[in-house]
C-alpha positions, -999 to +999 in steps of 0.1 A: +000-001+000+013+035-009+019+057+021-004+083+009-032+058+010-021+046+044-024+082+057-060+085+043-071+050+056-052+048+090-080+066+109-107+043+097-086+012+103-080+022+140-116+030+145-125-005+136-102-021+160-119-037+190-092-041+215-063-019+220-033-030+244-032-008+273+006-006+274+006+014+241+003+052+247-029+068+234-008+092+212+002+064+190-033+061+178-045+098+179-042+128+155-005+130+164+003+093+157+034+089+136+012+070+110-007+103+105+022+125+100+036+136+066+073+127+066+093+153+051+129+156+040+147+189+036+170+194+005+195+222+012+200+238+046+209+274+043+193+307+051+160+300+033+156+267+048+164+278+082+144+311+083+116+302+059+109+267+047+117+247+080+106+277+102+071+277+085+066+239+083+078+225+115+051+240+138+024+222+117+012+190+136+006+170+105+043+174+095+074+155+107+106+165+091+129+132+095+158+139+071+181+166+058+205+166+028+233+191+020+266+190+000+283+208+029+287+184+058+288+213+083+255+227+071+239+192+071+250+189+108+235+223+117+202+213+098+199+180+119+204+202+150+180+228+140+153+203+134+160+182+164+162+210+187+127+222+175+111+189+182+129+186+215+117+220+227+082+212+215+078+178+232+101+183+261+121+150+250+156+152+238+150+121+215+117+133+200+128+129+165+161+116+151+169+132+118+189+113+093+216+134+073+227+126+037+255+142+016+236+132-016+198+139-016+193+112-042+202+085-016+176+102+005+149+100-021+152+063-022+136+059+012+100+048+010+090+063+043+096+098+029+064+114+016+075+148+006+106+170+002+114+207+005+140+220-019+159+250-006+191+248-029+209+273-050+188+280-081+208+258-105+199+230-083+161+235-084+146+216-114+167+185-112+159+175-076+123+185-081+119+163-111+138+134-095+117+137-063+085+136-083+096+106-102+104+089-068+067+095-058+074+124-034+055+156-032+075+188-034+078+223-020+102+241-044+117+275-038+117+299-068+128+303-093+112+271-109+141+267-133+170+285-150+158+276-186+125+273-203+132+238-213+140+224-178+108+243-164+086+226-190+100+193-183+094+197-147+057+208-153+051+179-175+067+153-150+046+167-121+015+166-141+021+129-152+030+117-118+002+135-099+026+153-077+016+180-053+042+207-060+040+240-043+061+268-054+075+290-029+058+322-042+046+331-007+032+364-017+001+344-026-004+337+011-004+375+019-039+388+020-030+422+003-017+407-029-048+385-031-072+415-024-054+437-048-058+411-076-094+406-068-102+445-070-084+446-102-101+414-117-135+428-105-131+461-122-125+485-093-100+506-114-119+500-146-100+484-176-065+475-166-040+488-191-007+490-173+013+473-146+043+488-132+067+465-111+096+477-088+125+454-089+161+464-082+192+451-098+224+435-082+258+454-075+289+442-092+315+427-071+355+425-067+377+399-082+380+369-059+411+348-057+411+310-061+409+292-026+413+256-015+380+237-015+369+232+021+371+197+031+334+198+043+320+208+009+313+186-022+322+213-046+323+193-076+287+182-071+277+217-059+287+230-093+262+205-107+253+209-144+274+241-147+309+243-161+339+238-139+352+269-123+377+274-095+365+276-059+362+308-039+341+314-009+326+345-025+312+324-054+295+298-032+283+305+004+297+317+038+316+291+057+310+310+089+273+321+086+241+306+073+221+338+074+245+358+051+232+362+015+252+338-006+276+349-034+262+324-061+231+346-062+252+372-082+267+347-105+250+339-138+263+305-138+240+297-108+211+322-113+201+351-133+203+378-106+172+398-093+151+391-124+148+355-111+158+361-075+127+382-068+112+386-103+092+354-099+074+367-069+062+398-085+056+384-119+034+358-102+015+382-083+010+406-113-003+377-133-029+370-106-043+404-111-038+404-149-056+372-154-025+358-174-014+329-150-013+303-177+001+324-205+028+350-210+037+383-228+039+383-267+068+406-268+096+416-244+121+444-245+146+447-217+177+471-212+205+467-186+243+468-181+261+438-170+294+441-150+326+441-171+349+428-143+348+412-110+333+378-099+297+388-097+283+392-132+245+394-130+226+423-143+224+457-126+194+481-127+172+475-156+141+483-175+119+458-191+085+463-211+063+433-218+032+434-240+003+409-235-022+397-259-050+413-237-036+446-243-019+452-210+017+465-209+039+455-179+069+476-172+095+465-146+123+487-132+143+494-103+133+530-105+099+521-093+089+513-056+094+477-048+059+462-053+033+462-080+011+490-094-020+483-114-033+511-135-067+511-150-090+534-169-105+547-135-077+546-111-046+527-097-038+502-068-004+496-054+005+465-034+037+455-017+050+433+011+050+463+036+067+452+067+072+416+057+106+400+047+115+364+042+149+370+053+171+399+067+187+403+032+156+409+011+162+435-015+140+462-001+150+477+032+120+475+056+126+512+068+123+521+031+092+499+023+060+516+014+026+506+029+013+472+019-017+486+001-028+519-014-052+531-040-061+563-061-095+562-043-097+554-006-131+538-012-114+511-032-095+500+001-128+493+018-144+476-012-159+442-003-157+414-030-192+399-033-197+362-035-211+366-071-178+383-080-144+367-088-131+353-055-094+340-057-079+311-040-074+320-002-050+307+023-031+318+055+002+299+050+020+287+020+035+257+037+003+250+055-016+249+022+010+226+007+006+200+037-033+203+034-031+195-004-007+165+001-037+150+023-065+162+001-046+158-033-062+192-044-043+216-064-022+241-041-023+278-045+010+279-064+011+249-087+040+242-109+024+254-141+018+287-128+052+288-114+066+279-147+048+306-165+058+333-140+094+321-141+093+322-179+087+359-178+119+362-158+138+341-182+127+355-215+133+391-198+168+379-192+173+366-227+163+401-240+187+417-216+216+394-230+207+401-266+199+438-260+168+439-282+131+434-285+119+398-288+086+383-301+074+356-279+048+328-286+035+317-250+017+287-264+046+272-282+070+286-257+093+297-285+106+330-298+090+337-331+115+336-361+146+340-339+170+312-339+195+332-318+171+337-290+157+303-291+192+288-286+190+303-251+159+285-241+182+257-228+219+254-219+245+227-220+248+206-190+277+190-174+276+151-172+264+135-151+243+164-136+214+181-150+178+174-163+192+161-195+205+130-178+176+122-156+164+086-159+126+078-161 
């Protein structure tokens, strides 16, 4: 019997028992029984896992994190301690849960008792473990960006659909009421016909040159590079060896990510699509301008301007010159929404002291407008991770499914391609190809270094 079926049927089976041994604690058969838990494994233990994914999953009674994998043995030890300390404090027992550790997540995926995984790895290690987890029958919580290429994002979405995987993207702005309410007001015509969306998104600074350093004995650097080309190790390129909470250097290296366009872009593009009603499509043109560093280790884009045109007549403009957030402009007014005082980590791109209010509008009456039952009411949740856990049990679609995540990430990726080519591009969102543009289409995938990468996944 599959574990998911067991989770669903265990309560009924217990209820049908006639005699229970008195020596067995009642907790074994109650709602907190081990058999009723969703066994979760954590892939990657860094600042996002510690301050966001684990922090927001461990408190749920239906979840039990039982394993952690990381290519840095120091980090995997800290991950084990972090999880076990939580459960020990919660239960008052030092041996509440024993967390198994792994240097290679693929070994961990072979365990039959693991139901789901959370993936909080560097961006170039998103698509591959998510696909392998789905193929292994695990449900997935995947940090954004969904992928680093259109090709691997499409592969992931197709595998998840085929396997019936519950995959929740880490686009947690959907759990923030202001983003949903703003999208509902826009979708229900509170500002008339929507014609322009302006998104505030900063760039990244360039960095100095960094000398080659010996690879720390605790880091499997060869596997950390994964499908990307071999380059020398320097701490500034990877992550701090002394702190988990520092923003890692790989975020500013194109080899492992695309910069802020994917680092935060998927959050805002996903939220904007909610209000624009374009979650399952994309723009038909994209034109982005930026400057890339000409020296130094960090080589992702700086401040930029991008203009995307949609089939429904909406123009979306993204720039670091706008306030961080989303401004919907219609024929009868505007609505602005941002995270306000929220930050996922201390190193979010917008300083809290400089953040605007979470919600504003051209007419104060909009801010008190109530969405009627007869109007468009969007998917409502209180917690992104809690919604994922609920959907694992119910098998209903989560609020941020992979197809929507792939589409939002695609906007990031084609914007980045326009940045690299320095010209306007025509995009076919149905075919997921650039129109009559071989040069641009070659950038929809990238070569992968054997044996790593989605190209070499079996099954």
